[in-house]
C-alpha positions as CSV (number, residue, x, y, z in Angstrom):
1,M,-22.1,17.2,4.1
2,R,-18.5,18.3,4.4
3,V,-15.2,16.4,5.1
4,R,-12.6,18.1,7.3
5,T,-9.1,16.8,7.9
6,S,-5.9,17.5,9.8
7,A,-3.0,19.3,8.1
8,G,-1.2,17.1,5.7
9,I,-4.3,15.2,4.5
10,R,-7.0,16.6,2.2
11,P,-10.0,15.3,0.3
12,V,-9.3,15.3,-3.5
13,D,-12.2,13.4,-5.1
14,F,-15.8,12.8,-4.2
15,L,-17.9,9.9,-5.6
16,G,-21.6,9.4,-5.3
17,N,-25.0,10.8,-6.3
18,F,-25.0,14.4,-5.0
19,Y,-24.5,18.0,-6.1
20,M,-21.4,20.1,-5.1
21,T,-21.9,23.8,-4.7
22,N,-18.1,24.3,-4.1
23,T,-15.0,22.2,-3.8
24,T,-15.7,20.9,-0.3
25,E,-19.5,20.7,0.3
26,M,-21.8,17.9,-0.9
27,I,-25.5,18.5,-1.2
28,F,-27.9,15.4,-1.1
29,G,-31.6,15.4,-2.0
30,T,-32.2,12.5,0.4
31,I,-29.9,10.2,2.2
32,D,-30.8,6.9,3.9
33,A,-29.2,3.6,4.8
34,D,-29.1,2.5,1.1
35,K,-27.0,5.5,0.0
36,S,-23.2,5.7,0.0
37,V,-20.5,8.2,-0.8
38,A,-16.8,7.8,-1.2
39,V,-14.1,10.4,-0.5
40,E,-10.6,10.0,-1.8
41,L,-8.0,11.5,0.5
42,K,-4.5,12.6,-0.5
43,H,-1.5,12.6,1.8
44,D,0.3,15.9,1.0
45,D,2.8,16.4,3.8
46,K,4.7,14.6,6.5
47,L,2.4,13.9,9.4
48,P,3.7,14.7,12.9
49,A,4.6,11.5,14.8
50,D,3.7,13.0,18.2
51,S,0.1,14.0,17.4
52,N,-3.1,12.4,16.0
53,T,-4.5,12.8,12.5
54,Y,-8.2,13.5,12.2
55,I,-10.9,13.0,9.6
56,Q,-14.2,14.6,10.4
57,V,-17.5,14.2,8.5
58,I,-20.0,17.0,9.2
59,H,-23.6,17.2,8.0
60,S,-26.2,19.9,8.4
61,T,-29.9,19.5,8.9
62,L,-32.5,21.5,7.0
63,N,-32.4,24.1,9.8
64,F,-28.6,24.4,9.2
65,E,-27.8,22.7,12.5
66,K,-24.3,21.1,12.2
67,N,-23.7,17.6,13.5
68,S,-20.5,15.6,13.4
69,I,-20.9,12.0,12.2
70,F,-17.4,10.6,13.0
């Protein structure tokens, strides 16, 4: 699972029971309705008032098919 954000916001800390292969990707053994994960976001820069800010959570299946959750 990976968290992508607009410019000016970035994930800084990840909490939960998972393995991280790099600084942005979380690897889960299994995930179901009883599991949870928390991501701390940091506001680094001034956000433009005339556009939207996005936070996207992406997960991949075992066949590496990418799906967007939010």
